[in-house]
C-alpha positions, 0 to 999 in steps of 0.5 A, spaced: 894 838 375 894 845 372 894 847 364 892 841 360 898 838 356 897 836 348 898 829 350 892 829 354 888 834 350 889 829 344 885 823 347 879 828 349 874 829 344 871 835 347 878 838 346 879 836 338 875 842 336 879 847 340 886 844 338 884 845 331 881 852 332 888 854 334 892 851 328 897 855 324 895 853 317 890 858 315 886 859 308 886 867 308 891 871 304 895 876 308 891 882 310 894 889 310 891 895 314 894 902 312 895 907 319 896 913 315 902 917 314 906 911 311 905 906 316 902 900 314 900 893 318 900 886 315 898 880 318 900 873 314 896 867 313 902 864 318 900 868 323 906 873 322 905 880 323 909 887 321 908 894 322 912 898 317 914 906 316 915 907 309 917 900 308 922 900 314 920 895 320 917 898 326 914 893 330 913 885 328 911 879 331 917 874 335 921 870 330 917 863 329 912 865 333 904 867 332 902 874 334 897 871 339 897 864 342 892 861 348 892 856 353 887 851 355 885 847 362 880 842 361 881 840 368 881 846 372 879 852 368 877 857 374 883 856 378 889 862 378 893 861 372 899 865 373 901 869 367 908 870 370 910 863 370 908 860 363 909 853 360 910 854 353 908 847 351 901 848 353 900 854 348 897 853 341 897 859 336 891 863 334 889 862 327 890 869 324 883 869 321 880 869 328 884 876 329 880 882 328 885 888 325 883 895 324 885 902 324 880 906 328 884 913 327 891 915 324 897 912 327 893 907 331 892 899 330 886 895 334 887 888 334 883 883 338 882 875 338 875 871 338 872 870 345 874 862 346 871 857 350 871 857 357 876 852 358 881 857 355 885 860 361 891 865 358 892 869 352 899 871 350 901 877 345 908 875 342 912 881 339 920 881 337 924 885 342 928 891 339 934 895 342 929 901 344 928 903 352 921 900 355 917 905 359 910 904 362 907 899 366 905 903 371 908 904 378 914 900 379 920 900 383 926 897 379 930 900 373 926 905 369 927 901 363 923 895 364 927 891 359 929 884 363 923 884 367 917 880 368 912 885 370 905 883 374 899 887 373 896 885 380 898 884 387 900 877 389 902 874 396 909 875 397 913 874 403 919 878 401 915 884 401 914 888 408 907 889 406 906 881 404 904 883 397 908 885 391 908 892 391 904 893 384 899 898 387 898 902 380 899 897 374 898 900 367 897 894 362 901 898 357 908 899 355 912 905 351 918 903 346 923 909 344 923 906 337 916 910 336 910 905 338 906 903 345 902 897 346 896 897 351 892 891 353 885 892 355 884 887 361 882 887 368 884 880 369 891 878 372 897 879 367 904 880 366 909 883 361 915 879 360 920 884 357 925 880 354 926 877 360 925 869 359 927 870 351 931 876 350 928 876 343 921 876 345 916 881 349 910 878 351 904 880 354 900 874 357 893 875 361 888 870 364 881 870 360 879 867 354 880 873 349 885 879 348 884 886 346 890 890 344 891 897 341 898 899 338 899 907 337 905 909 333 909 916 333 916 918 334 914 922 340 914 918 346 910 924 349 905 924 344 904 916 345 902 917 352 898 923 350 894 918 346 893 913 352 890 919 356 885 921 351 883 913 350 883 912 358 881 919 361 885 925 362 888 925 369 885 931 374 890 937 375 895 935 381 893 939 387 899 944 389 899 942 396 902 935 394 908 937 390 911 939 397 914 935 402 909 931 406 910 930 413 907 925 418 907 921 425 903 917 430 901 924 434 900 922 441 897 929 443 894 935 441 900 939 444 905 934 440 901 936 434 902 943 435 910 942 437 911 939 430 907 944 426 911 950 429 918 946 429 917 945 421 915 952 420 921 955 424 926 950 420 922 953 414 921 947 411 916 948 404 910 944 406 903 945 407 901 938 409 901 934 415 898 928 416 896 924 422 897 917 422 894 911 425 891 913 432 887 919 431 880 916 432 877 913 438 876 907 435 878 904 428 874 907 422 869 911 427 872 917 423 871 921 430 877 924 433 879 921 440 878 927 445 883 924 450 888 926 445 884 932 442 880 935 447 879 942 442 878 940 435 877 947 433 883 949 436 887 944 432 884 946 426 885 953 427 892 953 429 894 948 423 890 953 418 894 959 421 901 956 420 899 954 413 897 947 414 892 942 411 891 936 416 890 930 413 888 923 416 890 916 416 884 911 414 883 904 411 876 901 408 874 896 414 870 895 420 872 890 425 868 884 426 866 885 434 867 880 439 860 880 443 858 885 445 862 891 441 867 894 445 867 901 441 864 905 437 867 903 430 865 895 432 858 897 433 857 899 426 859 892 423 852 889 424 848 894 421 853 895 415 853 887 414 846 887 414 845 892 409 850 888 405 855 894 405 861 889 405 865 885 400 862 878 400 864 871 398 860 867 392 855 864 398 853 871 400 857 871 407 862 877 409 869 876 406 873 876 413 879 881 411 885 881 415 886 888 415 891 892 419 890 887 425 891 879 422 888 877 429 881 880 428 877 879 422 874 885 418 869 887 413 871 891 407 867 896 404 864 894 397 865 901 394 862 898 388 855 898 392 853 906 391 849 905 398 855 903 401 860 908 398 855 913 400 854 910 407 862 911 408 863 918 405 857 920 410 862 918 415 868 921 412 864 927 412 865 928 420 872 928 419 872 933 414 868 937 418 872 937 424 878 939 420 881 934 415 883 936 408 885 929 405 887 922 407 892 917 407 889 911 404 892 905 407 890 897 406 884 895 401 889 890 398 886 884 400 882 882 394 888 878 391 887 874 385 889 867 388 891 865 395 896 859 395 893 858 388 886 858 390 881 863 388 878 867 394 871 867 391 870 874 392 863 877 389 862 885 389 856 888 388 857 890 381 858 883 379 866 884 379 870 878 382 877 877 385 879 875 377 877 882 375 877 887 381 883 891 380 879 897 380 877 897 387 882 903 389 878 907 384 872 906 388 876 907 395 879 913 393 872 916 390 868 915 397 873 920 400 873 925 394 866 925 395 866 927 402 
């Protein structure tokens, strides 16, 4: 049936308390928090919210809407509840008295809701839109200004994309307004930012879960807002100079073809120092060993590339193929050992999750990089390719841990306790294992 409607909730005694706790009437008086430098935040007893600078409004809750609201599902609280597609009849206001509000440092406001009961499935933050430019939200392929878009924070199955999933590989739950503020939602669960799309007067952030933690930053300089986020979440590594030039690649069929490509690039004076060899360089999928029928002289491959000023990179994925009996190649022979050691992502029942991987006709085990031993096992194997001459990798796939499949959970369980609800950090471990090597 999905998210419970009010009519159902009113006849269920177990929900009477939940609904009462969402009542907009609240005995508290207005709360005010000074953010310094003339900034002040105020939360009223009716749930209204405003931040002012020297008395002038900078940011506020949406008209006639509470700052926070939440949805409950009494029948199926564990199924996927799509934050991009909302039924507002199912949302109840969150009482202002249950909202934490403080300023950890000048120009920064922290807001957080209570942790509600387990039937709470979605929490929304609703703000009034402004006439500014909305940036941020991570990797996107729409217009640079997010206004008018609903931006999801997770990969989802979508046949309209070539990959079969939405291209949300690097979502960041954060947006910046040119009007001098930024909003960050600290959550790894599925979420979506409705940037004045459904209602031109409302910017809404909605996430799965039973609580919400929000940080707002205020500064007239957009770069200062981004700098503050970096200080909160961790500064990025310096960008290697090699990746700032054009990066060329192809499915190389032979050592001779590789040398021909490298020499042609130099003869055309193309300013690049990287070349990646795509799928097909290994003797079997993710053995991490070169195919010696294509590359009989690895020492020559490495030295020739270096003499021409190139770093060689290789295509790779985080899988081992589940073999037919008996294993048909080197990589397949690795699967039983890795499976017995619990190096693959598993389901709740402890069985190996069968990922479609690069060949949907065969099942693949997907390395669970949250397991330190699995990460070490994989990075040790990668070291063979590094020692053979690779300086970097194009990391493909690894996108199988979607939060839902036809509105059902995949039932994934990672070594560190994460599930398919919250495992948006899988790429960090995936990339980390290769960086270790």
